[in-house]
SEVEX-760613 format. One record per residue (C-alpha): residue number from 1; residue in one letter; x, y, z. Coordinates in Angstrom, 2 decimals, decimal comma, always signed. Each point is the difference from the previous one (the first is absolute). Layout:
BEGIN
REC   num   residu        px        py        pz
REC   NUM        A         X         Y         Z
...
***
This chain:
BEGIN
REC   num   residu        px        py        pz
REC     1        M    +12,12     -0,74     +6,28
REC     2        Q     +2,03     -0,27     -3,09
REC     3        H     -0,29     -2,77     -2,55
REC     4        H     +2,51     -1,37     -2,42
REC     5        R     -0,61     -2,34     -2,82
REC     6        T     +1,60     -2,08     -2,68
REC     7        R     -1,85     -0,86     -3,17
REC     8        P     +0,88     -1,54     -3,39
REC     9        P     +2,40     +0,19     -1,70
REC    10        R     +2,16     -1,42     +2,78
REC    11        K     +2,77     +2,61     -0,04
REC    12        P     +1,67     +1,95     +2,80
REC    13        R     -1,87     +3,20     +0,71
REC    14        L     +1,28     +3,36     +1,15
REC    15        A     -3,30     +0,86     +1,53
REC    16        P     -1,00     -1,63     +3,29
REC    17        L     -2,02     -3,19     +0,16
REC    18        I     -3,22     +0,03     +1,99
REC    19        A     -0,03     -1,21     +3,62
REC    20        V     -2,81     +0,50     +2,45
REC    21        F     -1,64     +1,28     +2,93
REC    22        G     -0,61     +1,50     +3,39
REC    23        V     -2,45     -0,14     +2,85
REC    24        A     -3,69     -0,81     -0,21
REC    25        A     -2,94     +1,98     +1,15
REC    26        V     -0,49     +1,06     +3,61
REC    27        T     -3,72     -0,37     +0,69
REC    28        A     -1,85     +3,06     +1,28
REC    29        S     -3,74     +0,58     +0,14
REC    30        V     +0,06     +3,54     -1,31
REC    31        A     -1,05     +1,53     -3,30
REC    32        A     +1,96     +3,06     -1,14
REC    33        T     +3,06     +1,31     -1,80
REC    34        T     +3,12     +1,78     +1,19
REC    35        A     +2,86     +1,84     -1,60
REC    36        P     +2,66     -2,50     -1,16
REC    37        T     +3,35     -0,36     +1,66
REC    38        L     +3,03     -1,05     -1,99
REC    39        Q     +2,46     -2,74     +0,62
REC    40        G     +3,50     +0,18     -1,34
REC    41        G     +3,19     -1,97     -0,09
REC    42        S     +0,50     -3,72     -0,14
REC    43        G     +0,86     -2,47     +2,70
REC    44        Q     -0,09     -3,66     +1,02
REC    45        A     -3,35     -1,79     +0,09
REC    46        N     -1,02     -0,98     +3,52
REC    47        A     +0,19     -3,79     +0,12
REC    48        N     -2,04     -0,12     +3,19
REC    49        A     -3,06     +1,81     -1,34
REC    50        D     -3,31     -1,24     +1,32
REC    51        R     -1,57     -0,96     -3,33
REC    52        S     -3,41     -0,74     +1,56
REC    53        T     -0,57     +3,74     +0,49
REC    54        G     +2,58     +1,54     -2,27
REC    55        V     +1,44     +2,02     +2,92
REC    56        L     +3,74     -0,09     +0,51
REC    57        P     +1,65     -0,15     +3,42
REC    58        G     +0,64     +3,50     +1,26
REC    59        E     -2,93     +1,59     -1,79
REC    60        T     -2,28     +2,36     +1,88
REC    61        T     -3,54     +0,81     -1,07
REC    62        T     -1,83     +3,28     +0,50
REC    63        T     -3,68     +0,33     -0,92
REC    64        V     -1,20     +3,43     -1,09
REC    65        P     -3,63     +1,14     +0,24
REC    66        P     -2,16     -1,39     -2,80
REC    67        T     -1,38     +2,20     -2,72
REC    68        T     -1,72     -1,06     -3,20
REC    69        I     +1,21     -1,83     -3,09
REC    70        V     -0,69     +2,14     -3,03
REC    71        S     -0,05     -1,74     -3,36
REC    72        A     +0,74     +2,59     -2,67
REC    73        P     -2,52     -0,15     -2,83
REC    74        V     +1,36     -1,24     -3,28
REC    75        E     -0,66     +3,25     -1,78
REC    76        N     +2,33     +1,87     +2,36
REC    77        L     +3,06     -1,93     -1,15
REC    78        P     +2,38     +2,12     -2,09
REC    79        V     -0,20     -1,02     -3,64
REC    80        V     +3,31     +0,28     -1,82
REC    81        P     +1,35     -0,99     -3,38
REC    82        S     +1,28     -3,56     -0,09
REC    83        T     +3,44     -1,06     -1,16
REC    84        R     -0,04     -3,61     -1,36
REC    85        T     +3,36     -1,91     -0,95
REC    86        T     -6,61     +2,37    +12,76
REC    87        S     -6,69     +1,07    +19,43
REC    88        P     -0,76     -0,03     +3,27
REC    89        T     +3,28     -0,96     +0,93
REC    90        T     +2,33     -1,66     +2,33
REC    91        T     +3,53     +1,26     -0,51
REC    92        T     +2,57     -2,71     +0,72
REC    93        T     +3,54     +1,18     +0,59
REC    94        E     +2,90     -2,45     -0,05
REC    95        T     +2,85     +0,63     +2,36
REC    96        S     +2,65     -0,98     -2,52
REC    97        P     +0,23     +0,67     -3,74
REC    98        R     -0,54     -3,00     -2,21
REC    99        S     -0,84     -1,10     -3,48
REC   100        A     -1,51     -3,45     -0,40
REC   101        R     +0,85     -0,02     -3,70
REC   102        A     +3,72     -0,37     -0,41
REC   103        H     +1,22     +0,88     -3,44
REC   104        A     +2,94     -0,54     -2,26
REC   105        P     +2,17     +3,12     -0,51
REC   106        S     -0,81     +1,96     -3,11
REC   107        P     +1,43     +3,20     -1,48
REC   108        E     -1,75     +3,08     +1,27
REC   109        P     -1,12     +2,39     -2,74
REC   110        T     +2,03     +3,16     -0,21
REC   111        T     -3,22     +1,96     -0,40
REC   112        P     -2,89     -1,46     +2,04
REC   113        T     -3,22     -0,38     -1,94
REC   114        T     -1,96     +1,46     +2,89
REC   115        P     +0,91     +2,61     +2,62
REC   116        T     +1,62     -1,63     +2,98
REC   117        T     -0,38     +0,47     +3,72
REC   118        P     +3,18     -1,58     +1,37
REC   119        T     -0,23     -1,55     +3,43
REC   120        T     +2,63     -1,68     +2,11
REC   121        N     -0,79     -2,49     +2,76
REC   122        V     -3,54     +1,28     +0,37
REC   123        P     -2,26     -2,42     +1,87
REC   124        P     -2,68     -1,00     -2,52
REC   125        S     -3,63     +0,66     +0,74
REC   126        R     -3,21     -1,51     -1,31
REC   127        T     -3,60     +1,08     -0,34
REC   128        T     -2,44     -2,79     +0,80
REC   129        T     -3,57     -0,05     -1,27
REC   130        T     -2,81     -2,32     +1,06
REC   131        L     -2,95     +0,14     -2,36
REC   132        P     -3,57     -0,11     +1,31
REC   133        E     -1,44     -3,48     +0,22
REC   134        A     -2,14     +0,52     -3,09
REC   135        I     +3,15     +0,46     -2,06
REC   136        T     +2,31     -2,43     +1,79
REC   137        A     -2,37     -2,96     -0,24
REC   138        A     -0,44     -1,35     -3,53
REC   139        P     -3,73     +0,25     -0,75
REC   140        A     -1,89     -3,10     -1,05
REC   141        A     -1,36     +1,81     -3,08
REC   142        P     +2,50     +2,70     -0,99
REC   143        T     -1,30     +3,14     -1,62
REC   144        P     +2,01     +2,41     -2,14
REC   145        N     -1,90     +3,06     +1,31
REC   146        T     +3,16     +1,57     +1,45
REC   147        P     +2,10     +3,09     -0,78
REC   148        Y     +2,61     -2,09     -1,85
REC   149        P     -0,22     -3,17     -2,13
REC   150        V     -0,48     -3,38     +1,69
REC   151        G     -1,00     -2,12     -2,98
REC   152        T     -3,13     -1,35     -1,63
REC   153        P     -1,88     -2,74     +1,90
REC   154        D     +0,42     -3,28     -1,88
REC   155        S     -0,55     -3,40     +1,63
REC   156        S     +2,15     -1,71     -2,64
REC   157        E     +3,09     +1,86     +1,21
REC   158        P     +2,16     -1,64     +2,73
REC   159        S     -0,38     +3,12     +2,14
REC   160        G     -3,64     +0,68     -0,89
REC   161        M     +1,03     +3,19     -1,80
REC   162        A     +0,96     +0,59     -3,62
REC   163        P     +2,25     +2,95     -0,94
REC   164        P     -1,57     +3,47     +0,12
REC   165        A     -1,53     +1,59     -3,09
REC   166        P     +2,21     +2,09     -2,30
REC   167        N     -1,69     +3,18     +1,26
REC   168        A     -0,13     -1,02     +3,68
REC   169        L     +2,35     +2,80     +1,12
REC   170        S     -1,16     +3,52     -0,82
REC   171        G     +2,62     +2,02     -1,87
REC   172        Y     +1,92     -3,12     -1,00
REC   173        A     -0,07     -2,53     -2,82
REC   174        Q     +0,78     -3,69     +0,41
REC   175        S     +3,39     -0,64     -1,65
REC   176        Y     +0,61     -3,64     +0,96
REC   177        V     -1,91     -2,87     +1,59
REC   178        N     +0,85     -3,66     +0,49
REC   179        D     -2,24     -2,66     +1,50
REC   180        F     +2,75     -2,66     -0,03
REC   181        T     -1,87     -2,60     -1,98
REC   182        G     +1,91     -2,74     -1,76
REC   183        S     +2,88     -2,08     +1,35
REC   184        S     +3,09     +2,21     -0,37
REC   185        L     +1,14     +3,53     +0,74
REC   186        P     -1,60     +2,44     -2,43
REC   187        A     +2,10     +1,95     -2,48
REC   188        G     +1,75     +2,93     +1,64
REC   189        W     +0,65     -1,80     +3,31
REC   190        T     +3,29     -1,59     +1,08
REC   191        S     +0,85     -2,07     +3,08
REC   192        F     +2,96     +0,25     +2,37
REC   193        T     +2,67     -2,68     +0,40
REC   194        A     +2,87     +0,79     +2,39
REC   195        C     +0,74     +0,82     +3,59
REC   196        A     -1,79     +3,12     +1,13
REC   197        G     +2,42     +2,90     +0,01
REC   198        G     +1,67     +0,45     +3,36
REC   199        N     -2,10     -2,73     +1,64
REC   200        P     +1,85     -3,31     +0,21
REC   201        C     -3,11     -1,52     +1,53
REC   202        T     -2,18     +0,23     -3,08
REC   203        Q     +0,19     -2,02     -3,20
REC   204        W     -2,26     +0,67     -2,97
REC   205        D     -0,75     -2,45     -2,77
REC   206        A     -2,25     +0,32     -3,04
REC   207        S     -1,62     -3,35     +0,76
REC   208        H     -1,64     +1,60     +3,04
REC   209        V     -2,09     +2,25     -2,22
REC   210        V     -3,10     -1,80     -1,33
REC   211        V     -2,97     +1,15     -2,07
REC   212        N     -2,92     -2,36     +0,46
REC   213        G     -3,74     +0,10     +0,63
REC   214        G     -0,26     +3,71     -0,74
REC   215        L     +2,69     +0,90     +2,54
REC   216        L     +3,59     +1,14     +0,01
REC   217        Q     +1,51     -1,88     +2,96
REC   218        I     +3,37     +0,75     +1,55
REC   219        N     +0,79     -3,05     +2,10
REC   220        T     +2,37     -0,36     +2,94
REC   221        N     +0,98     -3,53     +0,97
REC   222        Q     +2,97     -2,20     +0,79
REC   223        D     +1,59     -0,89     -3,31
REC   224        P     +2,00     -3,27     -0,46
REC   225        A     +1,95     +1,70     -2,80
REC   226        Y     +1,44     +2,35     +2,66
REC   227        N     +0,70     -2,57     +2,73
REC   228        N     -3,53     +0,50     +1,35
REC   229        E     +0,61     +3,66     +0,75
REC   230        W     -2,98     +2,36     -0,05
REC   231        V     -0,30     +1,39     -3,52
REC   232        S     -2,29     +2,78     -1,22
REC   233        G     -0,68     +1,85     -3,23
REC   234        G     -0,68     +3,36     -1,54
REC   235        V     -1,12     +1,62     -3,24
REC   236        C     +0,46     +3,31     -1,76
REC   237        G     -2,52     +1,56     -2,34
REC   238        C     +2,93     +1,27     -1,99
REC   239        G     -1,93     +0,23     -3,24
REC   240        Q     -2,01     +3,00     +1,19
REC   241        S     +1,39     +3,02     +1,83
REC   242        Q     -1,30     +3,50     +0,58
REC   243        A     +0,65     +3,17     +1,95
REC   244        Y     -3,10     +0,72     +2,12
REC   245        G     -3,20     -1,97     -0,06
REC   246        A     -2,20     -2,28     +2,07
REC   247        Y     +0,41     -3,71     +0,74
REC   248        F     -2,47     -2,44     +1,52
REC   249        V     +0,78     -3,61     +0,96
REC   250        R     -2,40     -2,65     +1,33
REC   251        S     +1,95     -2,32     +2,32
REC   252        R     +0,30     -1,99     +3,22
REC   253        V     +2,58     -2,08     +1,86
REC   254        T     -0,78     -3,58     +1,01
REC   255        G     +1,56     +0,40     +3,43
REC   256        A     +2,84     +1,37     +2,10
REC   257        G     +3,63     -0,80     -0,74
REC   258        P     +1,68     +1,65     -2,98
REC   259        A     -0,09     +3,74     -0,53
REC   260        A     -1,99     +1,07     -3,07
REC   261        V     +0,07     +3,32     -1,83
REC   262        E     -1,73     +1,84     -2,84
REC   263        L     +2,10     +2,94     -1,14
REC   264        L     +1,03     +2,51     -2,64
REC   265        W     +3,67     -0,26     -1,02
REC   266        P     +2,01     +2,39     -2,21
REC   267        A     -0,08     -1,21     -3,60
REC   268        N     +3,67     +0,94     -0,48
REC   269        N     +1,04     -1,60     +3,33
REC   270        S     +1,30     +3,33     +1,33
REC   271        W     -1,04     -0,75     +3,57
REC   272        P     -1,30     +1,80     +2,01
REC   273        P     -2,86     +0,95     -0,49
REC   274        E     -2,39     -2,82     +0,82
REC   275        I     -3,66     -0,17     +1,05
REC   276        D     -1,07     -3,06     +2,02
REC   277        F     -3,78     +0,29     +0,17
REC   278        N     -0,79     -3,39     +1,60
REC   279        E     +2,78     -1,72     +1,92
REC   280        T     -0,43     -2,60     +2,71
REC   281        T     +2,83     -0,96     +2,32
REC   282        G     -0,69     -3,68     +0,42
REC   283        V     -3,26     +0,47     +1,91
REC   284        S     -3,56     -0,32     -1,28
REC   285        T     -1,54     +2,68     +2,21
REC   286        G     +1,24     +3,17     -1,66
REC   287        T     +2,00     +1,74     -2,67
REC   288        T     +2,22     +3,04     -0,55
REC   289        S     +0,65     +2,58     -2,69
REC   290        T     +3,30     +1,77     -0,54
REC   291        V     +1,29     +2,73     -2,29
REC   292        H     +3,79     -0,16     -0,44
REC   293        F     +1,49     +3,28     -1,14
REC   294        G     +3,31     +1,86     -0,21
REC   295        A     +3,53     -1,29     -0,36
REC   296        A     +0,10     -0,79     +3,74
REC   297        N     -3,02     -2,35     -0,36
REC   298        N     -2,32     +2,02     +2,21
REC   299        Q     -3,26     -1,82     +0,70
REC   300        D     -3,57     +1,08     +0,72
REC   301        V     -1,73     -3,03     +1,55
REC   302        R     -3,68     -0,66     +0,77
REC   303        T     -1,49     -3,15     +1,56
REC   304        L     -3,49     -1,44     -0,13
REC   305        S     -1,78     -2,65     +2,10
REC   306        I     -2,04     -2,28     -2,29
REC   307        D     -0,61     -3,73     -0,65
REC   308        M     +2,35     -0,74     -2,89
REC   309        T     -1,41     -3,50     -0,58
REC   310        Q     -3,21     +1,59     -1,34
REC   311        W     -0,24     +1,31     -3,55
REC   312        H     +0,62     +3,74     -0,23
REC   313        T     +0,48     +2,51     -2,79
REC   314        W     +3,17     +1,99     +0,65
REC   315        G     +0,53     +3,28     -1,81
REC   316        V     +2,56     +2,76     -0,39
REC   317        I     -0,69     +3,27     -1,80
REC   318        W     +3,27     +1,76     -0,87
REC   319        T     +0,04     +3,63     -1,16
REC   320        P     +2,74     +2,66     -0,05
REC   321        T     -1,26     +1,29     +3,35
REC   322        S     -1,25     -3,05     +1,91
REC   323        V     +0,01     -3,75     +0,53
REC   324        T     -3,37     -1,30     +1,21
REC   325        Y     -0,49     -3,54     +1,35
REC   326        T     -3,40     -1,70     -0,22
REC   327        V     -1,45     -3,32     +1,13
REC   328        D     -3,39     -1,26     -1,14
REC   329        G     -0,77     +3,40     -1,50
REC   330        N     +0,85     +2,09     +3,08
REC   331        V     +3,01     +2,20     +0,73
REC   332        W     +2,19     -1,18     +2,88
REC   333        G     +3,08     +2,18     -0,47
REC   334        T     +1,32     +2,97     -1,98
REC   335        V     +3,49     +1,42     -0,57
REC   336        T     +0,14     +3,65     -1,10
REC   337        N     +3,56     +1,17     +0,71
REC   338        P     +1,30     +1,06     -3,45
REC   339        S     +3,54     -1,20     +0,74
REC   340        E     -1,28     -3,56     +0,47
REC   341        I     -1,97     -0,41     -3,24
REC   342        P     +1,75     -2,03     -2,77
REC   343        N     +0,09     +1,64     -3,42
REC   344        I     +1,42     -2,70     -2,28
REC   345        P     -1,73     -2,90     -1,82
REC   346        M     -0,62     -3,04     +2,20
REC   347        T     -1,26     -3,57     -0,41
REC   348        L     -2,42     -2,11     +2,02
REC   349        D     +1,74     -2,91     +1,80
REC   350        F     -1,06     -2,80     +2,38
REC   351        Q     +2,20     -2,20     +2,20
REC   352        T     +0,31     -2,05     +3,17
REC   353        A     +3,11     -0,66     +2,08
REC   354        T     +1,14     -1,72     +3,18
REC   355        W     +2,36     +1,23     +2,71
REC   356        C     +0,55     -3,18     +1,97
REC   357        G     +3,66     +0,79     +0,60
REC   358        Q     -1,04     +3,24     +1,66
REC   359        G     -2,59     -1,67     +2,19
REC   360        W     -3,18     +1,36     -1,59
REC   361        A     -2,21     -0,46     -3,10
REC   362        C     +0,85     -3,69     +0,21
REC   363        P     -2,80     -2,37     -1,03
REC   364        S     -0,99     -3,15     +1,86
REC   365        S     -2,02     -1,22     -3,00
REC   366        A     -0,31     +0,74     -3,70
REC   367        Q     -1,81     +3,29     -0,75
REC   368        S     -0,97     +2,05     -3,03
REC   369        L     -0,71     +3,52     -1,13
REC   370        D     -3,09     -0,32     -2,23
REC   371        I     -0,73     +2,72     -2,54
REC   372        D     -3,31     -0,09     -1,88
REC   373        W     +0,61     +3,00     -2,26
REC   374        A     +2,00     +3,19     -0,51
REC   375        D     -1,39     +3,21     -1,46
REC   376        E     +1,81     +3,20     -1,03
REC   377        Y     -1,26     +3,48     -0,95
REC   378        T     +1,55     +3,14     -1,49
REC   379        P     -1,28     +3,55     +0,48
REC   380        N     -2,22     +1,33     -2,77
***
């Protein structure tokens, strides 16, 4: 799903604002991976989606035989120079093309930044992953003994985990970390204030972004300043961008309702590309990841069944040849098609949004996206 954002200074933008979202996870009790299928084109969000399961009307589900999840060891990741300025499956096929993230028109680049694979009216497909119970359930006493960083156990932290050590990822060096202490957004972060691009149902306001108690909270609630409409928020880590690297975020949602997303967005706003590495769709039982690529906004989508109200460490490792998604130190998805991999500097962004006018991702009570910390690495 594509995202469009507005951030200070409050001026008209040529690039699209961020909007949000798609379907949630389809639960399957399998444990393997499958070759990705691409979704292309853009269409109208389905207002009658069943948000309790994330399955849209007209979808059919085919379960393939289970194999084994393989978590690539850290040392096998390609290590590349950094540029400063990264399942057993159920395949769900929708019977009509759609894009749940409407977007404002923006000029297409004359020369795409990544090779494109144009598609026209291609029914989108998804790869769904259900992690084994040991990974899906948040352990009472988390341990960082996993292939990828989870954090450092610390009972003083809201999530029970402090950020990982600077050398926690082999072949990489920690380039940025923020534990969101204090009472205001740290330097290098800006908040959104505007209507989400292309989504008349979502309003963002800076007052819905709060730093308090060691957390960055993005709150969705009915706001009297907007005639009691549902209002959300978003932030951009615009002060730090890089081409290729690894990102880890410790977060949870307080409940179902708004759609929440953690993503990488092009630093120069030349969208696409975009990497959504943790994106709910208004439910609390699963998440999705999506790589947007090519001038036609082709999309490679993965879904995961997991309890989003528990604390998890979400990761994305982005190299010139792959995008690897991790949760709680374990790989749950990988993209390796060279034409899909972004190659321009990007920033780490967080946001929530509502789609009440479309009949989904509409809260019945105030909810929040809670972020304990964010951690970034560059290749050695």
